C-alpha positions, -999 to +999 in steps of 0.1 A: -005+213-360+012+199-391+022+163-393+058+172-395+056+194-364+038+167-346+065+141-355+092+165-344+075+170-310+070+133-305+106+126-315+118+151-289+095+135-263+108+100-272+144+112-267+136+127-233+119+095-222+147+072-235+173+094-217+154+090-184+151+053-189+188+050-196+196+070-164+175+046-142+201+020-134+194+012-098+177-020-088+161-033-056+129-031-036+112+002-030+088+017-005+055+030-019+030+051+001-006+056-010-020+083+012-045+112+012-082+115+019-093+102-015-107+067-023-084+041-039-054+037-016-060+001-008-073-005-044-040+008-057-020-015-034-040-046-043-037-038-080+000-039-075-003-071-056-023-087-084+004-076-109+031-091-087+012-124-083+008-124-121+046-124-124+049-153-100+061-132-070+055-140-034+032-114-017+023-109+020-004-087+033-012-072+067-046-055+069-049-032+099-084-020+110-102-040+083-111-076+087-146-079+102-163-083+069-157-102+036-133-084+012-127-091-024-090-088-024-087-115+003-111-138-016-091-136-048-055-132-036-055-157-008-065-184-032-035-175-053-008-179-027-009-145-010-005-147+028-029-125+046-030-114+083-060-094+094-063-073+125-100-083+126-112-055+148-130-033+123-130+005+125-117+022+156-148+043+159-168+010+163-145-007+188-138+024+209-113+003+229-077+016+226-062-012+247-078-040+227-071-023+194-034-017+204-030-054+213-046-065+181-024-041+160+007-053+178-002-090+173-008-086+135+023-064+133+044-094+144+034-111+112+042-080+092+076-077+109+083-113+102+075-109+065+096-077+063+126-098+074+120-127+050+137-124+016+112-149+000+086-120+000+089-098-031+061-075-019+046-068+015+015-047+018+008-029+051-028-018+045-040+010+067-006+011+086-007+049+088-036+048+114-016+025+136+012+050+138-011+080+142-031+064+171+001+052+188-008+015+184+026+008+169+058+027+176+070+047+146+107+039+153+099+002+153+081+004+120+109+025+104+136+001+117+118-029+102+114-011+068+151-001+068+164-035+076+142-055+051+158-075+023+173-055-005+150-067-032+117-065-012+092-038-020+066-025+005+034-007+001+019+014+029-016+027+028-038+050+048-046+087+054-023+112+071+009+092+066+036+103+090+062+126+075+091+102+085+074+074+065+070+098+036+106+108+038+117+071+038+095+062+009+107+060-027+073+067-043+044+086-026+010+092-042-016+113-025-052+106-035-073+137-033-111+135-031-129+154-059-162+137-056-174+105-038-206+086-042-210+082-004-214+119-001-244+116-023-259+089-001-247+059-021-237+031+003-205+011-001-209-017-026-196-052-027-170-056-055-165-018-057-157-006-022-149-039-005 
């Protein structure tokens, strides 16, 4: 491709991008969903949290399921003003106690619900929330009501596999992570600083 043709193509691309940027005039918080069977949903959420903290924004986190082991995101972000609430039960296949898991989910959800009604939080992360809805630990209608009534400028990130279609419909941005290859399938165990 000639230099002139390349420049023409890039100029056309630039005009398209600038037109889309000019059309994007709405402001306010958004709902982001990271779902799918691939690795990286929580990682994406905490990357966004790190970005928000870097801009001086207030971030709150509720981690469902996780919480029985050390995790890097908590170690870093809690020292930098991020409020964390952890379910502290571990994986449901380990606990095998629906009543206890439901109570733990509802208890930590109270903190999430509180943050979703507080305009001082710029970003609230509901890590692994999708499982709580799928397993019936939290009522979908209650979650949706809290998301809809949150402060106008507050953004929310929801993570977890098999996100309910009503949450996907409510979300502004949805990314589905698809597994192509995973080290665990080759017998590599989860590693500190990479997987947790």
